[in-house]
MINU-909642 format. One record per residue (C-alpha): residue in one letter; x, y, z. Coordinates in steps of 0.02 Angstrom, whole numbers, padded with zeros to 5 digits, always signed. Layout:
% residues N
aXYZ...
This chain:
% residues 452
m+00000+00000+00000a+00061+00176-00038e+00133+00289+00095a+00029+00431+00165l+00035+00585+00055d+00073+00766+00099l-00059+00901+00075e-00005+00950-00101q-00003+00770-00160s-00171+00736-00078t-00248+00886-00164l-00181+00827-00332i-00251+00652-00302v-00423+00724-00261e-00421+00826-00423r-00373+00674-00526l-00502+00566-00440n-00643+00692-00468q-00588+00714-00649a-00595+00526-00677l-00768+00520-00598s-00834+00665-00702n-00769+00580-00860g-00851+00415-00813l-00684+00324-00792f-00744+00224-00642v-00620+00080-00659q-00475+00202-00659a-00550+00299-00513r-00575+00138-00413r-00394+00087-00439q-00329+00258-00390l-00440+00262-00237n-00396+00091-00166e-00209+00120-00186l-00218+00261-00058e-00194+00252+00130p-00357+00259+00233a-00319+00436+00296d-00294+00497+00117i-00458+00416+00062a-00545+00506+00205y-00464+00668+00145a-00528+00635-00031l-00704+00607+00036e-00704+00765+00141a-00632+00868-00002s-00768+00812-00125p-00943+00883-00150p-01090+00772-00092r-01126+00690-00260a-00945+00641-00288r-00934+00575-00110k-01069+00447-00143l-00977+00384-00296v-00811+00375-00205w-00889+00276-00062k-00967+00152-00184l-00798+00126-00268l-00710+00092-00103d-00671-00090-00064e-00785-00150+00076e-00643-00219+00182r-00567-00044+00191e-00725+00048+00244g-00692+00030+00431e-00515+00098+00416v-00578+00251+00322l-00724+00285+00440q-00608+00317+00587y-00527+00465+00497l-00688+00552+00445g-00770+00697+00535e-00918+00647+00641e-01055+00718+00530l-00988+00639+00369r-00953+00475+00458e-01133+00467+00521s-01199+00491+00344f-01104+00336+00285l-01145+00235+00441r-01330+00257+00406q-01305+00166+00241m-01220+00012+00316a-01305-00143+00386p-01251-00195+00562r-01161-00354+00506e-01074-00258+00366l-01018-00128+00493a-00957-00261+00615a-00854-00344+00479a-00783-00179+00417t-00726-00126+00590a-00665-00294+00655d-00479-00248+00646l-00490-00071+00715d-00412-00016+00878t-00536-00020+01021d-00542+00169+01043d-00573+00199+00857l-00710+00067+00855a-00791+00144+01009d-00794+00315+00923i-00885+00240+00775l-01010+00144+00883n-01050+00302+00982s-01112+00379+00820l-01244+00243+00792p-01427+00242+00841d-01461+00131+00993e-01543-00011+00898v-01403-00021+00770f-01274-00004+00909r-01345-00158+00997e-01351-00258+00836v-01169-00220+00797l-01114-00270+00972l-01210-00435+00961s-01130-00474+00794m-00955-00464+00870d-00864-00608+00951a-00861-00611+01141r-00681-00549+01159d-00705-00397+01047r-00870-00357+01130l-00791-00354+01304r-00649-00241+01243v-00768-00117+01164e-00888-00117+01312a-00740-00077+01427v-00704+00082+01328l-00887+00127+01303s-00916+00125+01491y-00820+00290+01502p-00863+00460+01425e-00783+00498+01257d-00682+00645+01323c-00586+00555+01461a-00436+00438+01468g-00548+00284+01478g-00643+00339+01323i-00488+00358+01213m-00384+00212+01279n-00340+00049+01192t-00361-00113+01288d-00222-00204+01193t-00089-00201+01330v+00056-00322+01352t+00082-00367+01535v+00214-00466+01628k+00238-00524+01808p+00382-00453+01914d+00455-00621+01964v+00494-00687+01788t+00661-00663+01702v+00707-00562+01550e+00741-00723+01453v+00565-00787+01488v+00486-00623+01431l+00589-00617+01270r+00540-00797+01232y+00357-00752+01261l+00370-00603+01143r+00449-00710+01007m+00306-00835+01025k+00180-00694+01018g+00255-00639+00852e+00198-00456+00856l+00164-00314+00976p+00018-00193+00976e+00054-00036+00874g+00140+00101+00972t+00209-00015+01107d+00365+00059+01187a+00352-00028+01356l+00279-00181+01441f+00174-00157+01597v+00214-00251+01756v+00062-00309+01857d+00029-00421+02006e-00091-00568+02014e-00241-00451+02026d-00186-00342+01879r-00133-00198+01991l-00001-00094+01904l+00172-00106+01982g+00276-00019+01848s+00337-00033+01670v+00486-00100+01574p+00538+00003+01421l+00581-00109+01273t+00751-00025+01260i+00791-00083+01437l+00719-00256+01409v+00822-00299+01255t+00985-00234+01332s+00969-00321+01501q+01049-00486+01550p+00938-00639+01519e+00945-00698+01699q+00888-00530+01773s+00713-00524+01846i+00583-00402+01781a+00568-00330+01957s+00752-00280+01953i+00738-00180+01791m+00562-00109+01796d+00524+00075+01820s+00413+00096+01973d+00384+00282+01939t+00285+00257+01780e+00168+00401+01734v-00007+00334+01765l-00173+00400+01700l-00338+00379+01793a-00478+00322+01678e-00585+00472+01729e-00450+00601+01687s-00501+00720+01547d-00424+00699+01375t-00362+00879+01384e-00262+00840+01540v-00197+00681+01457a-00133+00784+01310k-00048+00908+01427l+00038+00766+01521f+00103+00689+01359e+00168+00860+01305r+00256+00896+01471r+00332+00723+01491d+00367+00685+01306l+00275+00520+01324i+00247+00392+01186s+00123+00289+01286a+00051+00284+01462p-00050+00155+01561v-00231+00187+01611v-00290+00121+01779d-00454+00119+01875r-00472+00186+02051g-00408+00021+02120n-00246+00044+02020r-00292-00103+01907l-00225-00089+01731i-00368-00072+01606g-00284-00002+01450r-00156+00117+01379i-00151+00279+01281t-00025+00307+01141i+00040+00465+01061d-00070+00443+00906d-00225+00451+01018v-00159+00612+01095v-00124+00689+00924d-00307+00656+00880v-00361+00746+01039i-00251+00896+01004r-00307+00907+00823d-00492+00893+00870e-00476+01027+01005a-00385+01146+00888d-00514+01117+00752a-00659+01143+00873s-00582+01303+00944m-00552+01377+00772k-00731+01339+00719s-00811+01398+00880m-00725+01568+00868a-00819+01592+00704g-00983+01526+00773l-00972+01359+00685t-01014+01194+00769e-00878+01064+00798d-00951+00950+00663e-00966+01083+00527e-00872+01026+00372t-00828+01113+00209f-00947+01022+00091a-01093+00996+00210p-01268+01014+00131v-01339+01190+00117l-01492+01182+00231p-01409+01106+00386s-01261+01225+00368a-01375+01377+00350r-01479+01323+00500r-01325+01307+00612r-01248+01473+00558v-01404+01581+00569v-01404+01574+00760w-01231+01650+00772l-01268+01778+00638s-01427+01828+00731i-01324+01863+00887n-01205+01968+00783l-01354+02062+00711c-01410+02106+00887s-01236+02170+00925a-01238+02277+00768l-01409+02347+00815l-01343+02399+00986a-01203+02495+00901a-01331+02574+00783l-01434+02630+00934v-01281+02718+01003n-01258+02806+00835n-01441+02854+00834a-01427+02932+01006f-01296+03051+00936e-01383+03087+00771g-01379+03273+00804t-01191+03270+00831l-01163+03179+00667e-01273+03304+00574s-01183+03453+00649l-01005+03390+00621a-00981+03297+00457t-00797+03270+00499v-00850+03162+00647a-00938+03042+00528v-00779+03027+00425l-00677+02978+00578l-00813+02874+00662t-00746+02700+00622i-00568+02731+00684v-00595+02717+00871p-00705+02559+00875s-00590+02476+00748m-00434+02509+00851g-00523+02451+01008g-00572+02287+00924a-00393+02257+00865a-00319+02288+01038g-00452+02186+01125n-00428+02039+01007q-00243+02032+01053a-00286+02020+01237v-00430+01898+01217t-00328+01781+01107l-00184+01772+01232t-00306+01747+01377i-00402+01607+01291r-00237+01523+01249g-00176+01541+01429l-00336+01465+01495a-00326+01320+01372l-00147+01282+01425g-00187+01297+01610h-00070+01445+01634i-00201+01558+01712g-00274+01523+01884d-00334+01605+02044s-00155+01646+02095n-00108+01750+01943y-00262+01818+01854r-00255+01984+01946w-00076+02011+01887l-00132+01973+01709i-00274+02101+01721g-00152+02232+01785k-00030+02193+01646e-00162+02212+01509v-00228+02375+01584a-00050+02443+01586i-00023+02390+01405g-00189+02471+01357a-00139+02633+01444l+00035+02639+01364n-00025+02594+01189g-00176+02708+01211l-00064+02855+01254v+00054+02827+01107l-00085+02799+00980a-00193+02940+01050l-00051+03064+01023a-00024+02993+00848i-00207+03004+00793a-00228+03176+00872s-00077+03241+00775v-00140+03166+00612v-00318+03234+00633g-00256+03405+00689l-00142+03424+00537w-00267+03345+00418k-00428+03434+00469h-00350+03587+00554n-00468+03556+00699w-00366+03536+00858p-00515+03523+00978l-00580+03376+00875a-00404+03303+00872g-00401+03308+01063v-00572+03225+01073i-00528+03080+00959g-00362+03057+01050a-00449+03049+01220a-00582+02931+01151l-00450+02815+01079f-00355+02812+01244c-00512+02765+01342t-00565+02634+01216l-00396+02545+01210l-00388+02544+01400i-00562+02465+01415a-00532+02347+01267n-00378+02272+01348l-00469+02254+01513a-00618+02172+01425g-00502+02057+01328v-00448+01978+01493a-00606+01996+01595i-00728+01920+01469p-00639+01751+01447l-00607+01740+01636a-00790+01776+01675m-00849+01649+01546r-00733+01515+01616r-00794+01551+01793a-00973+01532+01731g-00930+01362+01656l-00934+01422+01475d-00804+01397+01339p-00723+01568+01307a-00681+01519+01128i-00866+01504+01083a-00923+01683+01114g-00774+01777+01186n-00736+01869+01024l-00918+01911+00993l-00940+01988+01166l-00776+02081+01148t-00828+02154+00980s-00992+02214+01056v-00901+02297+01201t-00768+02382+01094d-00894+02444+00965i-01010+02518+01094i-00872+02591+01204g-00783+02662+01053l-00939+02748+00987l-00994+02808+01159s-00825+02882+01202f-00798+02970+01036l-00976+03033+01008g-01003+03070+01192l-00845+03175+01211t-00882+03261+01045t-01057+03308+01104v-00999+03370+01274i-00844+03465+01219l-00876+03525+01041l-01063+03561+01040
């Protein structure tokens, strides 16, 4: 099978595949498709419009369907799952890792879910049920149950003989886990240590008793942070009785990081986690209209502020020319602060012990930048319009707006997190509303009080 392709190659493959489909060259398209790695086939499906997707799925060899499903986004995966009979699905997913299979099964309706489980053999069913007993977003929900365990009292020679008899190790194995008679975790033996130790040494004498351990209930976000801090390749998962129930490997963590980054990027634009590029029109429009409606309300609030100063705008045409500068600068400054704060919260850098310092820092930055930029805009407006009172007003308004924007950029994400909300979902929207309204109020208000 071909090696995984880079983005440029994948894009070229998709273009060739769609060209072959549009020209009716289905035999050629089928050959091209089934020579690809599962992840590249998933890329081809997600990068194709709905009609082409159906053709690509029909051309895919049935035995490869399960491998491809695990790489698809949830919404697209569900659309294909609805087309598959339970026994077909069970056969297609028979060789998948337990965590990948559990992800697919979680997408099924209850009746189909039960049918698929019943169609599995007893061993596979027990493995999947072990993972499904935990939420999807915790260590137990993303773990694999394919661990290799050894007892502490056996020798290196016995373990090596056992591994040779076994013939292969689960993918991503970098260590064997040492357990007692009741499967309680005692430690681990890295493969590098195992193969370089003397045959007569006992496992107890070479094992690492300080192995990083993950509780099954620990969140997948915390798991990812631990892997990043400790540069782990794999880690054991235990229950509250310290019994080994599975392991997590670096490829599982990469999936978590990628999904979180994708979800954060989409949520900042008001898109749901499952929104994909070539989704059908009506569902996409229905999901987006809610966010756009909230933005419309924000715009109407800003319009109400403008309306309250209608007389000022009629009296001073120059004010209308300069009106967008202050809110725009406030939005830019606030976005810098809100982005850094959301990132700090996501990484766990911000807590009760340091958030006050962060607020003070951003207020100081807002004051310094506000002073510099206020002097700059006042000089420009004074020389441009020969109206130094107006120049002073816009300078003062810009200073106030940048100060409040930086404060809001920290305070809004912190308040949302304290309320149990995800700051990435609406932090930017709330910030934009604040900076627009404050910018207009400060500029138009000072203009009305000082110049009229």
